[in-house]
MARDRENNU-235827 format. One record per residue (C-alpha): residue number from 1; residue in one letter; chain; x, y, z. Coordinates in pm, 1 decimal, always signed. Example, Ala and Ser with C-alpha at 12.3 -4.5 7.8 and 13.67 -1.06 7.14 Angstrom:
2
<1, A, A, <+1230.0, -450.0, +780.0>>;
<2, S, A, <+1367.0, -106.0, +714.0>>;
end
This chain:
369
<1, X, A, <-14032.5, +12177.8, +9490.1>>;
<2, X, A, <-14010.3, +11855.0, +9660.0>>;
<3, X, A, <-14034.9, +11499.3, +9530.4>>;
<4, X, A, <-14387.9, +11380.7, +9430.4>>;
<5, X, A, <-14491.1, +11073.4, +9607.8>>;
<6, X, A, <-14574.6, +10769.4, +9367.4>>;
<7, X, A, <-14908.7, +10633.1, +9387.3>>;
<8, X, A, <-14864.3, +10297.2, +9285.8>>;
<9, X, A, <-14790.7, +10073.4, +8973.7>>;
<10, X, A, <-14975.1, +10155.1, +8656.7>>;
<11, X, A, <-15094.0, +9839.1, +8452.0>>;
<12, X, A, <-14809.3, +9613.4, +8572.5>>;
<13, X, A, <-14498.8, +9814.3, +8436.4>>;
<14, X, A, <-14566.2, +10187.8, +8501.5>>;
<15, X, A, <-14484.9, +10395.1, +8800.4>>;
<16, X, A, <-14806.5, +10633.5, +8876.4>>;
<17, X, A, <-14714.2, +10960.7, +9025.7>>;
<18, X, A, <-14860.3, +11265.4, +9134.6>>;
<19, X, A, <-14791.6, +11534.3, +8902.3>>;
<20, X, A, <-14753.4, +11925.3, +8903.9>>;
<21, X, A, <-14831.5, +12192.6, +8645.1>>;
<22, X, A, <-14937.3, +12565.7, +8671.8>>;
<23, X, A, <-15071.8, +12745.5, +8371.9>>;
<24, X, A, <-15114.3, +13131.5, +8473.6>>;
<25, X, A, <-15116.4, +13485.3, +8318.2>>;
<26, X, A, <-15238.5, +13539.0, +7943.8>>;
<27, X, A, <-15207.7, +13191.4, +7836.0>>;
<28, X, A, <-15449.5, +13101.1, +8085.7>>;
<29, X, A, <-15686.2, +13353.4, +8026.7>>;
<30, X, A, <-15698.4, +13282.4, +7651.9>>;
<31, X, A, <-15719.0, +12913.0, +7689.2>>;
<32, X, A, <-15961.5, +12873.5, +7991.7>>;
<33, X, A, <-16214.5, +13101.0, +7854.5>>;
<34, X, A, <-16568.8, +12931.3, +7822.4>>;
<35, X, A, <-16609.3, +12831.5, +7468.6>>;
<36, X, A, <-16935.2, +12848.6, +7284.4>>;
<37, X, A, <-16911.4, +12495.6, +7175.8>>;
<38, X, A, <-17083.2, +12344.8, +7522.1>>;
<39, X, A, <-17419.0, +12460.6, +7340.4>>;
<40, X, A, <-17369.9, +12235.1, +7035.4>>;
<41, X, A, <-17229.1, +11917.6, +7172.1>>;
<42, X, A, <-17454.7, +11611.8, +7122.6>>;
<43, X, A, <-17551.3, +11503.4, +7472.5>>;
<44, X, A, <-17438.2, +11123.9, +7549.7>>;
<45, X, A, <-17603.2, +10938.7, +7815.8>>;
<46, X, A, <-17294.0, +10838.3, +7992.2>>;
<47, X, A, <-17247.3, +10510.7, +8205.1>>;
<48, X, A, <-16987.0, +10536.8, +8482.2>>;
<49, X, A, <-16626.1, +10434.5, +8392.8>>;
<50, X, A, <-16503.0, +10123.6, +8569.9>>;
<51, X, A, <-16176.9, +10271.4, +8670.4>>;
<52, X, A, <-16039.7, +10614.6, +8715.3>>;
<53, X, A, <-15688.7, +10663.6, +8650.8>>;
<54, X, A, <-15501.4, +10731.5, +8985.7>>;
<55, X, A, <-15241.8, +10983.9, +8880.1>>;
<56, X, A, <-15331.2, +11325.8, +8936.5>>;
<57, X, A, <-15213.5, +11633.5, +8731.9>>;
<58, X, A, <-15279.4, +11953.2, +8937.6>>;
<59, X, A, <-15398.0, +12261.3, +8728.7>>;
<60, X, A, <-15408.1, +12603.2, +8889.9>>;
<61, X, A, <-15574.7, +12880.1, +8700.2>>;
<62, X, A, <-15720.8, +13201.8, +8775.4>>;
<63, X, A, <-16043.4, +13044.0, +8805.4>>;
<64, X, A, <-15940.9, +12801.1, +9079.8>>;
<65, X, A, <-15745.3, +12466.8, +9136.6>>;
<66, X, A, <-15850.9, +12143.6, +8966.1>>;
<67, X, A, <-15696.3, +11802.8, +8948.5>>;
<68, X, A, <-15685.5, +11598.1, +8627.0>>;
<69, X, A, <-15684.2, +11203.5, +8602.6>>;
<70, X, A, <-15443.5, +11031.7, +8370.2>>;
<71, X, A, <-15226.3, +10724.2, +8331.1>>;
<72, X, A, <-14847.9, +10772.7, +8278.2>>;
<73, X, A, <-14553.6, +10518.9, +8230.4>>;
<74, X, A, <-14285.0, +10697.7, +8417.2>>;
<75, X, A, <-14208.5, +10953.7, +8699.3>>;
<76, X, A, <-14208.9, +11305.2, +8534.3>>;
<77, X, A, <-14161.5, +11492.7, +8866.3>>;
<78, X, A, <-13791.3, +11423.1, +8819.0>>;
<79, X, A, <-13546.6, +11435.4, +8534.2>>;
<80, X, A, <-13595.0, +11174.8, +8277.5>>;
<81, X, A, <-13318.6, +11238.2, +8023.7>>;
<82, X, A, <-13349.7, +10906.9, +7844.6>>;
<83, X, A, <-13702.0, +10989.7, +7719.3>>;
<84, X, A, <-13699.6, +11121.2, +7354.6>>;
<85, X, A, <-14052.4, +11077.3, +7254.8>>;
<86, X, A, <-14387.5, +11124.4, +7440.0>>;
<87, X, A, <-14696.7, +10929.6, +7294.0>>;
<88, X, A, <-15024.6, +11105.7, +7430.6>>;
<89, X, A, <-15323.0, +10848.8, +7362.0>>;
<90, X, A, <-15696.9, +11003.6, +7384.4>>;
<91, X, A, <-15985.5, +10783.5, +7478.9>>;
<92, X, A, <-16333.8, +10799.2, +7300.0>>;
<93, X, A, <-16677.2, +10874.6, +7447.6>>;
<94, X, A, <-16638.3, +10554.7, +7682.7>>;
<95, X, A, <-16362.7, +10753.0, +7850.3>>;
<96, X, A, <-16171.8, +10441.2, +7917.0>>;
<97, X, A, <-15830.3, +10569.9, +7957.5>>;
<98, X, A, <-15713.8, +10237.5, +8115.2>>;
<99, X, A, <-15805.9, +10048.9, +7766.1>>;
<100, X, A, <-15640.9, +10304.9, +7550.1>>;
<101, X, A, <-15323.2, +10283.3, +7780.7>>;
<102, X, A, <-15307.9, +9940.4, +7735.0>>;
<103, X, A, <-15344.3, +9977.4, +7350.3>>;
<104, X, A, <-15047.5, +10232.8, +7386.6>>;
<105, X, A, <-14829.7, +9975.5, +7561.9>>;
<106, X, A, <-14926.7, +9699.3, +7276.1>>;
<107, X, A, <-14830.7, +9973.5, +7016.4>>;
<108, X, A, <-14488.0, +10019.5, +7192.3>>;
<109, X, A, <-14455.6, +9659.1, +7223.4>>;
<110, X, A, <-14476.7, +9596.7, +6857.8>>;
<111, X, A, <-14289.5, +9869.9, +6771.7>>;
<112, X, A, <-14007.1, +9737.4, +6996.3>>;
<113, X, A, <-14009.9, +9433.0, +6803.5>>;
<114, X, A, <-13929.5, +9627.2, +6515.5>>;
<115, X, A, <-13643.6, +9785.3, +6674.4>>;
<116, X, A, <-13765.1, +10058.2, +6898.0>>;
<117, X, A, <-13582.4, +10120.3, +7252.7>>;
<118, X, A, <-13883.9, +10128.2, +7482.1>>;
<119, X, A, <-13688.2, +10322.2, +7729.1>>;
<120, X, A, <-13703.2, +10625.9, +7534.0>>;
<121, X, A, <-14071.0, +10656.5, +7506.3>>;
<122, X, A, <-14317.6, +10800.3, +7758.4>>;
<123, X, A, <-14683.1, +10691.8, +7757.4>>;
<124, X, A, <-14963.1, +10917.4, +7878.9>>;
<125, X, A, <-15342.4, +10844.3, +7862.2>>;
<126, X, A, <-15556.5, +11143.5, +7992.1>>;
<127, X, A, <-15906.7, +11065.8, +8123.1>>;
<128, X, A, <-16158.2, +11311.1, +8033.1>>;
<129, X, A, <-16427.8, +11247.2, +8317.3>>;
<130, X, A, <-16797.5, +11276.9, +8318.5>>;
<131, X, A, <-16982.5, +11376.0, +8630.6>>;
<132, X, A, <-17133.8, +11051.9, +8627.5>>;
<133, X, A, <-16798.3, +10902.4, +8686.5>>;
<134, X, A, <-16686.0, +11126.3, +8978.0>>;
<135, X, A, <-17040.1, +11051.2, +9136.1>>;
<136, X, A, <-17008.3, +10696.2, +9114.1>>;
<137, X, A, <-16638.0, +10680.8, +9243.0>>;
<138, X, A, <-16723.0, +10955.2, +9513.7>>;
<139, X, A, <-16425.3, +11136.8, +9374.0>>;
<140, X, A, <-16296.9, +11460.3, +9560.2>>;
<141, X, A, <-16471.6, +11789.9, +9443.2>>;
<142, X, A, <-16144.7, +11916.7, +9275.5>>;
<143, X, A, <-16136.0, +11635.3, +9027.7>>;
<144, X, A, <-16213.1, +11765.1, +8679.5>>;
<145, X, A, <-16511.6, +11631.0, +8499.1>>;
<146, X, A, <-16750.1, +11727.2, +8234.6>>;
<147, X, A, <-17124.4, +11723.7, +8169.4>>;
<148, X, A, <-17172.3, +11407.5, +7992.4>>;
<149, X, A, <-16920.1, +11397.3, +7694.5>>;
<150, X, A, <-16908.2, +11790.6, +7641.5>>;
<151, X, A, <-16539.1, +11749.8, +7665.1>>;
<152, X, A, <-16531.8, +11654.5, +7313.2>>;
<153, X, A, <-16650.6, +11962.9, +7184.6>>;
<154, X, A, <-16419.5, +12168.4, +7408.7>>;
<155, X, A, <-16660.3, +12287.2, +7668.0>>;
<156, X, A, <-16539.3, +12384.4, +8031.6>>;
<157, X, A, <-16522.4, +12115.7, +8303.2>>;
<158, X, A, <-16792.3, +12165.3, +8571.5>>;
<159, X, A, <-16592.7, +12029.1, +8883.1>>;
<160, X, A, <-16254.3, +12134.9, +8955.5>>;
<161, X, A, <-16125.5, +12419.1, +8754.0>>;
<162, X, A, <-16353.3, +12521.8, +8451.1>>;
<163, X, A, <-16098.1, +12431.6, +8202.7>>;
<164, X, A, <-16124.2, +12288.8, +7855.7>>;
<165, X, A, <-15986.1, +11973.4, +7694.4>>;
<166, X, A, <-15775.2, +12179.7, +7498.4>>;
<167, X, A, <-15649.1, +12337.8, +7819.2>>;
<168, X, A, <-15539.5, +12023.0, +7969.5>>;
<169, X, A, <-15376.2, +11906.8, +7628.2>>;
<170, X, A, <-15171.4, +12229.3, +7641.8>>;
<171, X, A, <-15051.4, +12180.8, +8002.0>>;
<172, X, A, <-14946.3, +11831.9, +7955.4>>;
<173, X, A, <-14746.9, +11933.5, +7628.3>>;
<174, X, A, <-14596.3, +12231.2, +7824.2>>;
<175, X, A, <-14482.8, +12017.2, +8121.6>>;
<176, X, A, <-14312.3, +11788.3, +7822.2>>;
<177, X, A, <-14145.0, +12064.4, +7711.6>>;
<178, X, A, <-13955.5, +12147.4, +8031.9>>;
<179, X, A, <-13600.6, +12102.7, +7976.4>>;
<180, X, A, <-13523.3, +12046.7, +8319.8>>;
<181, X, A, <-13735.9, +11738.1, +8326.8>>;
<182, X, A, <-13703.8, +11605.2, +7969.5>>;
<183, X, A, <-13375.3, +11763.4, +7832.9>>;
<184, X, A, <-13367.6, +11529.2, +7530.8>>;
<185, X, A, <-13747.7, +11519.0, +7424.8>>;
<186, X, A, <-13767.0, +11554.4, +7034.8>>;
<187, X, A, <-14110.6, +11444.0, +6938.9>>;
<188, X, A, <-14456.0, +11462.4, +7101.1>>;
<189, X, A, <-14737.8, +11263.7, +6927.7>>;
<190, X, A, <-15108.3, +11309.0, +7010.8>>;
<191, X, A, <-15320.2, +11005.9, +6887.9>>;
<192, X, A, <-15678.4, +10955.7, +6952.0>>;
<193, X, A, <-15969.8, +10746.8, +6823.8>>;
<194, X, A, <-16324.3, +10847.6, +6786.7>>;
<195, X, A, <-16426.8, +11087.1, +7041.1>>;
<196, X, A, <-16050.9, +11156.8, +7125.2>>;
<197, X, A, <-15984.0, +11204.2, +6738.9>>;
<198, X, A, <-16271.7, +11474.8, +6729.1>>;
<199, X, A, <-16108.0, +11643.3, +7028.2>>;
<200, X, A, <-15765.7, +11604.4, +6841.9>>;
<201, X, A, <-15871.5, +11758.0, +6527.5>>;
<202, X, A, <-16028.3, +12068.7, +6681.4>>;
<203, X, A, <-15722.1, +12082.2, +6921.6>>;
<204, X, A, <-15486.8, +12112.3, +6621.2>>;
<205, X, A, <-15697.7, +12385.5, +6477.0>>;
<206, X, A, <-15733.5, +12591.1, +6816.2>>;
<207, X, A, <-15407.4, +12557.5, +7016.0>>;
<208, X, A, <-15093.5, +12783.7, +6980.4>>;
<209, X, A, <-14891.4, +12526.1, +7179.7>>;
<210, X, A, <-14778.1, +12294.6, +6870.7>>;
<211, X, A, <-14637.5, +12596.0, +6716.8>>;
<212, X, A, <-14457.7, +12707.9, +7018.9>>;
<213, X, A, <-14312.2, +12363.6, +7087.8>>;
<214, X, A, <-14185.5, +12350.5, +6713.0>>;
<215, X, A, <-14003.7, +12651.1, +6764.8>>;
<216, X, A, <-13816.5, +12493.4, +7064.3>>;
<217, X, A, <-13725.5, +12177.7, +6848.2>>;
<218, X, A, <-13988.2, +11980.7, +6973.0>>;
<219, X, A, <-14180.8, +11811.2, +6663.1>>;
<220, X, A, <-14545.4, +11773.6, +6730.9>>;
<221, X, A, <-14759.3, +11501.2, +6510.5>>;
<222, X, A, <-15121.3, +11405.4, +6541.4>>;
<223, X, A, <-15295.3, +11067.5, +6462.1>>;
<224, X, A, <-15656.6, +11145.6, +6397.4>>;
<225, X, A, <-15816.8, +10806.5, +6380.3>>;
<226, X, A, <-16185.7, +10772.4, +6290.8>>;
<227, X, A, <-16358.7, +11075.2, +6437.5>>;
<228, X, A, <-16759.5, +11126.4, +6385.1>>;
<229, X, A, <-16703.2, +11454.9, +6247.1>>;
<230, X, A, <-16465.1, +11735.5, +6171.3>>;
<231, X, A, <-16432.4, +12098.8, +6187.5>>;
<232, X, A, <-16450.9, +12293.1, +5844.3>>;
<233, X, A, <-16322.4, +12631.3, +5765.9>>;
<234, X, A, <-16589.4, +12740.6, +5550.2>>;
<235, X, A, <-16928.4, +12660.0, +5415.6>>;
<236, X, A, <-16835.6, +12387.2, +5180.5>>;
<237, X, A, <-16915.2, +12043.3, +5249.2>>;
<238, X, A, <-16890.8, +11701.4, +5060.8>>;
<239, X, A, <-17113.4, +11678.5, +4758.8>>;
<240, X, A, <-17220.5, +11351.8, +4603.4>>;
<241, X, A, <-16884.9, +11283.1, +4476.3>>;
<242, X, A, <-16722.6, +11400.1, +4793.5>>;
<243, X, A, <-16571.9, +11680.4, +4630.3>>;
<244, X, A, <-16636.4, +12002.1, +4822.0>>;
<245, X, A, <-16947.6, +12186.5, +4724.1>>;
<246, X, A, <-17182.0, +12439.9, +4840.4>>;
<247, X, A, <-17418.4, +12330.9, +5115.8>>;
<248, X, A, <-17779.3, +12411.6, +5137.5>>;
<249, X, A, <-17792.9, +12586.9, +5464.6>>;
<250, X, A, <-18182.8, +12540.4, +5466.4>>;
<251, X, A, <-18114.4, +12157.1, +5549.5>>;
<252, X, A, <-17947.2, +12240.6, +5857.1>>;
<253, X, A, <-17907.4, +12588.9, +5977.1>>;
<254, X, A, <-17631.9, +12504.1, +6242.7>>;
<255, X, A, <-17406.3, +12308.6, +5992.2>>;
<256, X, A, <-17120.7, +12554.6, +6032.1>>;
<257, X, A, <-17139.5, +12621.3, +6387.6>>;
<258, X, A, <-16850.8, +12512.9, +6612.5>>;
<259, X, A, <-16753.2, +12203.8, +6652.0>>;
<260, X, A, <-16865.1, +12143.2, +6293.2>>;
<261, X, A, <-16750.2, +12485.3, +6165.7>>;
<262, X, A, <-16597.8, +12819.5, +6225.9>>;
<263, X, A, <-16927.3, +13011.6, +6356.9>>;
<264, X, A, <-16967.0, +13066.2, +6720.1>>;
<265, X, A, <-16627.6, +12933.3, +6773.3>>;
<266, X, A, <-16473.4, +12955.1, +7124.9>>;
<267, X, A, <-16346.1, +13326.2, +7228.8>>;
<268, X, A, <-15980.9, +13199.8, +7224.2>>;
<269, X, A, <-15992.9, +13142.5, +6869.9>>;
<270, X, A, <-16102.6, +13478.5, +6765.6>>;
<271, X, A, <-15785.0, +13627.7, +6754.4>>;
<272, X, A, <-15722.4, +13457.2, +6407.1>>;
<273, X, A, <-15973.0, +13440.2, +6108.5>>;
<274, X, A, <-16088.4, +13123.4, +5967.7>>;
<275, X, A, <-15837.4, +13176.7, +5674.2>>;
<276, X, A, <-15548.2, +13214.6, +5933.3>>;
<277, X, A, <-15646.5, +12921.3, +6144.7>>;
<278, X, A, <-15675.7, +12698.8, +5821.5>>;
<279, X, A, <-15336.2, +12800.3, +5699.9>>;
<280, X, A, <-15182.4, +12705.2, +6025.7>>;
<281, X, A, <-15381.6, +12382.8, +6053.2>>;
<282, X, A, <-15267.9, +12280.3, +5691.2>>;
<283, X, A, <-14910.9, +12275.4, +5818.6>>;
<284, X, A, <-14964.6, +12062.5, +6116.4>>;
<285, X, A, <-14829.4, +11731.6, +6076.5>>;
<286, X, A, <-15128.8, +11508.2, +6077.2>>;
<287, X, A, <-15222.0, +11159.9, +5963.5>>;
<288, X, A, <-15588.6, +11091.9, +5931.4>>;
<289, X, A, <-15694.9, +10710.6, +5959.9>>;
<290, X, A, <-16016.8, +10554.4, +5912.5>>;
<291, X, A, <-16113.5, +10164.5, +5895.6>>;
<292, X, A, <-16223.1, +10051.5, +5552.5>>;
<293, X, A, <-16534.3, +9892.7, +5706.6>>;
<294, X, A, <-16623.7, +10196.9, +5957.9>>;
<295, X, A, <-16887.6, +10269.2, +5716.8>>;
<296, X, A, <-17197.1, +10174.2, +5927.5>>;
<297, X, A, <-17448.5, +10504.8, +5911.8>>;
<298, X, A, <-17637.3, +10309.3, +6210.2>>;
<299, X, A, <-17347.3, +10293.4, +6433.4>>;
<300, X, A, <-17465.2, +10367.1, +6804.1>>;
<301, X, A, <-17165.3, +10572.2, +6843.8>>;
<302, X, A, <-17191.4, +10791.5, +6526.5>>;
<303, X, A, <-17279.6, +11142.1, +6553.5>>;
<304, X, A, <-17614.2, +11176.4, +6386.3>>;
<305, X, A, <-17700.5, +11552.3, +6407.0>>;
<306, X, A, <-17762.7, +11721.2, +6094.8>>;
<307, X, A, <-17441.0, +11911.6, +6123.6>>;
<308, X, A, <-17246.3, +11595.5, +6121.2>>;
<309, X, A, <-17483.4, +11432.2, +5851.6>>;
<310, X, A, <-17385.7, +11725.6, +5619.1>>;
<311, X, A, <-17049.1, +11589.7, +5641.1>>;
<312, X, A, <-17136.2, +11226.9, +5497.2>>;
<313, X, A, <-17356.9, +10938.5, +5608.5>>;
<314, X, A, <-17083.6, +10751.9, +5809.2>>;
<315, X, A, <-16739.9, +10775.4, +5927.0>>;
<316, X, A, <-16545.8, +10660.0, +5620.4>>;
<317, X, A, <-16729.5, +10892.7, +5370.8>>;
<318, X, A, <-16670.1, +11174.7, +5625.9>>;
<319, X, A, <-16304.7, +11099.0, +5659.7>>;
<320, X, A, <-16265.4, +11085.2, +5281.4>>;
<321, X, A, <-16469.4, +11405.9, +5217.4>>;
<322, X, A, <-16263.7, +11597.8, +5469.3>>;
<323, X, A, <-15936.3, +11502.6, +5338.9>>;
<324, X, A, <-16040.0, +11602.4, +4989.0>>;
<325, X, A, <-16161.9, +11913.2, +5101.7>>;
<326, X, A, <-15826.8, +11962.4, +5258.6>>;
<327, X, A, <-15637.6, +11856.5, +4935.6>>;
<328, X, A, <-15864.6, +12077.5, +4732.3>>;
<329, X, A, <-15786.6, +12391.5, +4930.0>>;
<330, X, A, <-15396.1, +12315.5, +4977.6>>;
<331, X, A, <-15277.3, +12112.9, +4642.9>>;
<332, X, A, <-14915.7, +12214.5, +4713.3>>;
<333, X, A, <-14882.5, +12296.0, +5083.6>>;
<334, X, A, <-15053.0, +12003.2, +5279.0>>;
<335, X, A, <-14823.4, +11852.8, +5574.2>>;
<336, X, A, <-15094.9, +11586.5, +5609.5>>;
<337, X, A, <-15154.3, +11241.3, +5495.1>>;
<338, X, A, <-15491.0, +11008.0, +5468.6>>;
<339, X, A, <-15491.0, +10637.2, +5482.1>>;
<340, X, A, <-15762.9, +10358.6, +5491.8>>;
<341, X, A, <-15695.1, +10080.0, +5721.8>>;
<342, X, A, <-15839.0, +9752.0, +5539.4>>;
<343, X, A, <-16098.5, +9562.5, +5685.4>>;
<344, X, A, <-16114.7, +9747.8, +6010.6>>;
<345, X, A, <-16460.6, +9883.7, +6180.7>>;
<346, X, A, <-16482.3, +10116.6, +6459.9>>;
<347, X, A, <-16187.9, +9941.9, +6674.0>>;
<348, X, A, <-15957.9, +10166.0, +6845.7>>;
<349, X, A, <-15718.8, +9902.1, +6930.1>>;
<350, X, A, <-15670.9, +9797.9, +6577.8>>;
<351, X, A, <-15638.0, +10149.2, +6446.4>>;
<352, X, A, <-15407.8, +10253.8, +6691.7>>;
<353, X, A, <-15178.4, +9954.4, +6629.5>>;
<354, X, A, <-15208.4, +9967.1, +6261.6>>;
<355, X, A, <-14897.0, +10012.3, +6048.3>>;
<356, X, A, <-14957.5, +10389.3, +5986.6>>;
<357, X, A, <-15036.8, +10435.2, +6347.7>>;
<358, X, A, <-14693.3, +10280.5, +6442.8>>;
<359, X, A, <-14507.2, +10454.9, +6188.5>>;
<360, X, A, <-14658.1, +10807.6, +6299.7>>;
<361, X, A, <-14603.6, +10737.9, +6660.1>>;
<362, X, A, <-14275.8, +10579.2, +6667.2>>;
<363, X, A, <-14098.9, +10611.3, +6331.8>>;
<364, X, A, <-14091.8, +10243.1, +6291.1>>;
<365, X, A, <-14200.4, +10040.0, +5988.8>>;
<366, X, A, <-14401.7, +10143.0, +5690.1>>;
<367, X, A, <-14728.0, +10310.5, +5657.5>>;
<368, X, A, <-14957.2, +10054.1, +5484.2>>;
<369, X, A, <-15323.8, +10022.1, +5397.3>>;
end
């Protein structure tokens, strides 16, 4: 394969490149199956993004070819022996990958002040576009985009190749695991806020890739910061004291349907029972964060469907309820943490530059709050 031509400088210090990745065979058949979740994603009337990231990652599947937009801090088409860590930061429902890329840069700078060698960290900010974005920017037809924000629930892209957000993340992770390009990579961190955190929490349940990377000696971690909802593994939901309790399904018949529960989950997850998915998920290294002031039940970006309301009235309560659920079910074997970031509302920058986020992403400092 020949060299990939750079596409310009990213945010002042990052070389944008044209990327190449191919996903084929059985893996593609599993990951790119159309998930049932498309029926259950609350529609959000999207406004076009100001900027589409100009780096591209080609994805070839049995269903066709597509290209995915993202920001990246180095040319990963050539060997990068200095890179030991990759941090993949996901945007929320506004799809503003450029803002999240700058947040990742700021987080790395703060970690650098505490002793991190920045040359060893690769930053990636994927951009899950809406069709509103591709139309507004007259994008080529092979650029991946989704109906509204259906990517948050795992629905397939409707332009380019019909792939889900989970499949895109798998392609990125497997590219990073290529020892020809990243011979010394030891850690991959997925970090997301709000809608991005929703994707990551479900991805950590659904994907086989983190397990395979661990077997290759690459540690995988997740920062799940302030999502509107979580996927539960059975029909219990937080009660009045936020402890797991039987939920009255008559109040919301779809409360346990994917993306909120295991019913009607995507086809590629059907090879494991909910109990098996949960057992694997409990072993994933996940740090849940939520702002101490992210407690507004009228927040414009809060999921207010009855299935989300079954998990609590607002993000702080939902985060507390889900972690208590996991603690109760795995009192001795939960490889996860929960932290409240004091005084912070629904603010992606403050959440992803908090001490706990920096500790998880860069192994710098202490997890406070």
